[in-house]
N, C-alpha and C positions, 0 to 999 in steps of 0.2 A: 665294205663301207670304209671311208677314210675321211680324214679331216685335214684341210690344208689351210694354214693361217698365214697371212702375209702381214707383218707389222711395218708401218711406215713411220719413220721418225724425221722430223723437220728440224732445221736449225733454229736456234733461239731468235725471236723477232719476226719469224715467218707469220703471215696472216693465215692462221689455221683454217678459217672459213673459206678463203679463197683457194687454198691448197687442197682442201676437202672437195671443193667443186671441181678442180682439175682432176683429181684422183677419181671422182665420180664419172667424169667424162671418159677417162681412159678405161674405167671398168665397163662402161657401157660399150666401148669399142671391143673390148676383149670378150664380151658375152657371145659374140658371133663365132668365135674361134673355139669354144668349149663344146665338146662333143655331147650329144644327147645322153641323158642318164647321169650326168656328173653334177647336177644341181646348178642353181643360179647363185653367183657370187653376191655376197652381201657385205656392205660396209657397216663396220661397228661403230659404236659411240666414240666421241672425242675423249681421249684420256691423256694423262701426262705420264712421264716416266716414273712417276711416283704412284701410278694408278694401282699397282699391286699392293695391297695393304696387309695381306695375311697369307702365310704359307703354314700348312699343318701336315702332320704325318699320322697316319693311321697305324697303330701297332696292335698285334694280336698277342697279348701276353700269355694266352692259354696255349698257343701253338697248335691250335686245331683248325685254323683256316689257312687255305693256300692263297697265293697272289691273285688268283681269278676271283675268288669269293671276296677278298678284301676290295678289289676294284669294283665289283658288283655293289657292295655296301656304299662305297663312295659315289658311284654313278646314280644309283636308284634311291638312295635315302638321304645321305648327307648333302649332296649337291642341291636337291630340291629344297631342303630346309634352309640352306644358305641363300638360295635365290629369293626367299621371301623377305629377306633383310632389306629395308629401304636403302637405295643407293648401289646396291650390288648389281652390276650389269653382266657379270660373267663368272662362272666357276669352272675352271679348266682342271681336268684330271690328268695327272702325271703318274707313271709307275703302275706297277701291277700288270695284269693281263686282262684285256677285255674278253668276256666269256664268248666262247664260239662253240657251236656244234660242229664237229669235224667229221666228215665222211671219208674214210681211208679205204679207197677202192682196191680190190684185189685184181690185178690185170688178167690173171688166169680165168677168174669168174667172168670178167667182161668178155673175154674171147669165147668162153664156153656158151654164153648166152647170146653171143653176137650183138652186144650192146655197146654203144659208144658213150664216152664221158658226157657228151652233150645231152644224150637221152636221160642220164641220171640227173644232171642239172636241171633239165626241163621238168622232170618228174618232181623233184624237190621244190621247185618254184611253184608249180601248180598245186602241189599237196600241202603247202604251207603259206596260206594267205587268207585274208578276210575279204569277202566280196559284199558290196552293197546291193540291195534289191529294190523293191518297191514298198509301197505302204499297203497295209491291210486295214480296210475300214470295216468296222463292226458297229453299227448303229452310229452314235455320235463320237465314238472313239476311233483314233487313228493310231496304228502300231507300225513301227519301222521294222522291216524284215531284212536281215542280213545273215550271211553265212560265215560263221567264225570257223576258220580252219587252221589256226596257227598251231604249230607243233609246241608241246609244253615239255617234252621229254625226248630222250635218246630213243625210247621205245616207239614214240609217235613217228619220228623219222624213219626208223627201221621198218615200219609197216607200210610205207608209201610204195605203191605198186609203179614200177618202172615200165614193165612190159608184160605181155602174156605169151608163154611159150607152151604150145600144145595144150591150151586150156588151163594151164597152171600159171597163176600169177608169179612174176618175178619181182620181189620186193628188194628195197635197198639193202636189207640185212643179208640177202642172198649174194650181194656183190661186194661186201666188204664189212668193215666195222664202223660203228658210229660211237664217237667219244666226245666228252665235254673237254675242251682244251683252251688254251690261251692264245689270243691273236698274236701275230707277229709284230714286234715293235722295233 
């Protein structure tokens, strides 16, 4: 997952609403060139060069939190609280490391089990998702049925079955190690 942001600055005196219309037209043209799976580009709200009104820094004076945990606090707690403030249109996180579950595969194990990297990726995708289902009607009540299968820990990911070898399941843990790490920046 990634984020791509393009900021467009206009000269003073430019009719911003007309310029926005032109940018919107170019954006519509560009949509056809974006590969599937990369999302749909969105145009943000009009703002000025003075639109950024606050920078803040998160410090761990106890020294017990790493940069992954600090970023997680920013992205999942502070950001949502700031977005409830009237007039705040965006809270952008910089610094720290985004939390990632990283699978570090052992090439020798892949060879021994005759498993390709794509097989591991496919198993991880299938074993870490939520699926919608139908409704269950009991009397006048209607219940939504869904399968929740999101991994919540390193152990959950380690137990995902990639293949079966002579009746024995080959799990992700058999092919390497799974660790929590920070994303590349």
